Every structure is written in C-alpha cells, then in structure tokens.
C-alpha angles and dihedrals in degrees: 000000000000122000092244092055091049091052091049092050090049092051091049093049112108112253114242127219089257091055091051091048092052092048095048092045092052091048092050093047091049092049091048094051092048091047091050091057091052093045093051091052092048091046092053091049091049094049093048092045092048091050091051096050095098093051092044091053094049102040105019117181091338084080088073098050103040124079101199114120107176117152091185094062095027092240114145137174134153104205090118092048093047091050091047092049094050098041096046092047097047097043093046088050091049090056097039098050098069091039094048098042091043091052090048091052090048091052098045101040122074095249099123132016117293094246092059092048091050091051091051090048091053091050090052091052091048090051089057090053096057110108115245093236090058090051088049092054091048090051093051097048102030115016101039096051089050092048097047096081091045093050091047090052091050089053093051093049102039107023089126088070113083093227091058099035099109121079113228107249136185115006091344099261114158150110097304095058088047090053092051094048089050088054089057091048099048097037094084091051094053093042096048096047092042090050092052091047092050091048089055093060106110114254088228090069092053093047092047091052093051090042093061091051102265117158120235091259092046092050092049097047100036103034117012101042095045090050091053096038097107093054093044091050091051090052092049093052091045088054089050090056090049091050093051092053100040111124124168104044092044093045090054097055112020094083096239096239121157094197105113117236134155091218120112092200098064131067121284142160143236130210093246093048092048091052092049094049101043111028096081092057099034123121138178118346090359090071091053090048090053089050088051090052090048090051091052090050091050091051091050094050091043090052090050091052094048092048090047091054091051093047094047091048092050093047091047090056092045097050 
C-alpha cells in the first residue's frame, strides 16, 4: 500500500479517548512552557524595576544624562556607561558584519574544497565556545600590548578629532580594545546564523542565476544574499543584543572609568561592566542606582529584540 493511502487511512481512523488525551496534554504542556518563559521575563522586569524605585524617585531622568558616579556624595549617573554600551556595540557590529557574512559566504559557496570549508566552520564553532573570561585574559596579555603603539600613533595624528582626543595611558585599556574583543565574541553568532540562512536558499535560485549567465559574484550579491537577508538580519541583531549585554571580557579591558569622553582611545565603561564591578560592594542608594542601570540595559536589549523581530518580519515578506 502506498504511503499516501496509509496516511489517508490514518487520518480517517476514529480518534480514541487516549489519542485525545495525548493531544490535549501536549497542548497544555506547550502552553505552560511558553507561559513560563513570559512569566519569568515579566518577573525579572518587576524585580529590577522595584529595586530601582528609590533611585528613580531621587534622580529621575537626570540619571541617564549625567556621568557622575560618586558613592561618597550619593551622586549617580550612567551617561558614560550608556555611551560606552552603545558605541562599543555598534562599532563592533560594524566590523563584525562584513567579516561574519563574508566568512559565511566563503563556507557555503563552492569556492574552495569542502574539507577546507569544513575546517573553517569548525574553527568558527570553537571560537563561540571560548569563555568570555578567557578572551578577556587573552586581550589583556596579547591584544592590548600589540594595540598600544597603534593607538598612540592614532592619538598623535588625529588628536584634533573628538573620537581620538584622549591619549592612551597605562597599559592601554580602553574602549577600542573592548570593541575589538566584542568583534571576536559576536563574530561566530553572525557567521553561524548567516551560514544557516545561506544554506536555506533554494538550489533552484542558484541554478537559475547561473543559467542566465550570472557570474559567481553576481549570483551571490543579486540573488543569494537578498534571499537570505531576513535570516542574516536576525543574526546581526541577535549579535547586537549579545554585545550590549556582554560583561566579563569588556569589564576586564575597557578601563572602567566613569569620566565622560567622546574619545575611543581612552578608558570608558558599559552598563554591564559597571554592574559586574560594583554590585558586590554596593550599599544604600548605590544598590538602587545599579538596579536602575540594569533596568535601562534591559529596556535597551528589549528594544533591540523587538526591532529585530519587526525588521525580520518585514524582510521576510519582501523577499
């Protein structure tokens, strides 16, 4: 008997009470699991918001635009941390997108032998498995000493530009090393999701592009990448959320300074790094201020996720 006939007979078979029980049980379990995810998120938001009430009442929105963080005088503001979070995340994303998407194209397209592509794919997956604290140690002892002469040269040549106006001091810790370590951390995310999206492009589209005389580059840029654009965009925005919330590696090399400066060469701070460094020793209104900073970070990451869903949905309908 053919497979189609067997499926038709199964569908026509009268459902027993046991079948109905299994279906309803599975539905209830699925609804419960989905509801638990939503409840956990709401509970976290409520707890963080409740903990930040005292600081919200005292500082209000000035908390977001002032950079003073002085536990002695109980003066707190996270302008420096907000700027550091946004600038490190966006610039690391700007560097990681061409590297990640380019690596994904290199892996998925028949440019080099399959063995080489598989080896590169394994290396990308291994890079994602390295703990952030290990990457932070590598950045301190290897990357930062190598960057120090380059950053000093940039300061001497372009110190008239606000983004290069601070001379690298000390061991060279600062915003630029934090940006580069974030590139290393989000690169596997962009590469892996872009690779999966490119692999989902129907083979008929590739064959049609080559059939009408398109070159490899023309097929990739005009057919394959646009067809996978929604998935790639989702991966990019997911990496942005990861970059905004990254803690240990950034905290180890950004310098943890709350003095506001536009310069990328000097030390800075991020919200996540500030929470990791100060929460264990906080007391009084400082705890509420850290909760306030955590609430702002949650709102930023939540906004990124909502925007990513809207963009991916729109691109899915377009392509």
